[in-house]
C-alpha positions, -999 to 999 in steps of 0.1 A, spaced: 311 -18 -791 276 -23 -777 279 -61 -776 307 -62 -750 290 -36 -728 258 -57 -729 277 -88 -721 295 -73 -691 262 -58 -680 247 -92 -679 277 -105 -661 273 -77 -635 238 -89 -629 250 -125 -624 278 -111 -601 253 -91 -580 232 -123 -576 263 -143 -566 275 -117 -541 241 -114 -524 236 -151 -526 269 -157 -509 262 -131 -482 256 -152 -451 238 -125 -432 212 -120 -460 208 -157 -465 202 -163 -428 176 -134 -428 158 -151 -457 160 -186 -442 146 -175 -409 118 -154 -424 130 -120 -414 116 -107 -446 82 -122 -439 64 -146 -461 79 -131 -493 115 -130 -481 129 -150 -510 111 -127 -535 125 -97 -516 160 -112 -520 155 -116 -557 141 -81 -559 172 -68 -541 194 -81 -569 177 -59 -594 176 -29 -571 213 -31 -564 221 -35 -601 200 -5 -609 216 15 -580 250 10 -595 239 18 -631 220 49 -619 247 65 -598 281 76 -609 313 71 -589 297 55 -558 317 56 -526 320 25 -504 301 41 -476 272 51 -499 269 14 -510 270 3 -474 244 28 -463 221 18 -492 224 -19 -484 219 -13 -447 188 7 -453 172 -19 -476 180 -47 -452 166 -27 -423 134 -18 -442 127 -51 -460 142 -77 -436 140 -59 -403 177 -67 -400 206 -46 -389 240 -60 -399 268 -54 -374 292 -82 -383 313 -62 -407 300 -79 -438 284 -48 -452 318 -33 -460 329 -66 -476 298 -70 -497 299 -34 -508 335 -37 -518 328 -69 -538 300 -51 -556 322 -21 -564 350 -43 -577 326 -63 -599 311 -30 -613 345 -15 -620 354 -47 -640 321 -44 -658 329 -8 -667 363 -17 -680 349 -46 -700 368 -73 -682 345 -102 -692 369 -131 -684 378 -117 -650 341 -112 -642 333 -147 -652 360 -161 -629 349 -140 -600 313 -151 -605 323 -187 -605 342 -183 -572 312 -165 -557 288 -193 -569 308 -219 -551 308 -198 -520 270 -192 -524 264 -230 -523 284 -233 -491 265 -204 -475 232 -219 -486 240 -252 -470 251 -235 -438 220 -213 -436 197 -243 -441 215 -263 -414 211 -234 -390 174 -234 -394 156 -257 -370 135 -285 -385 97 -279 -387 79 -292 -356 110 -296 -335 113 -278 -302 143 -263 -286 164 -280 -260 151 -255 -234 115 -265 -241 124 -302 -239 141 -300 -205 116 -277 -189 90 -298 -169 54 -288 -175 39 -269 -145 2 -274 -137 -17 -248 -118 -50 -255 -101 -74 -226 -105 -106 -244 -96 -110 -232 -60 -91 -201 -53 -97 -201 -15 -98 -169 3 -84 -139 -16 -64 -113 3 -82 -81 10 -63 -53 -8 -55 -25 16 -48 11 5 -11 5 12 -11 -26 -10 8 -21 -43 -19 -39 -63 0 -72 -68 -14 -105 -57 9 -135 -52 -5 -167 -68 11 -199 -55 9 -234 -71 -13 -259 -53 8 -286 -35 7 -321 -51 
């Protein structure tokens, strides 16, 4: 009986990886460096943490899983998810874990394959959303460069006691 349990436990690990890999919010956070220089490593670490969380806690409620994921994303990726995907991801993880507990290997394999296809789509979309290295935004391209001449300031205004402390600096006429 230990072999099927080990098999489904391994499938659950693959399922967690597929669910998190197909989670657009997490993938965008990783692609855009919200997790810092080690964002990809943190995403890999998250797979093991989520798997351990399910195996260590009995009868998890949906909101417990959501809160756990929200806390990890906030702490590790400085990201707050407000697009409703936390509930969806939590539900997917719970369904996969329930199938694992029931020993439904073929159903797990099929679900993982669907998630893997979705993961590839999400990965392509997240990569396309990331601006190319060295490119600038449209706003920067359209904005003309302003040059200020600070070589001869001219007479400075004499601050009076009623003055609020601000000095107006104007551009030199061309």
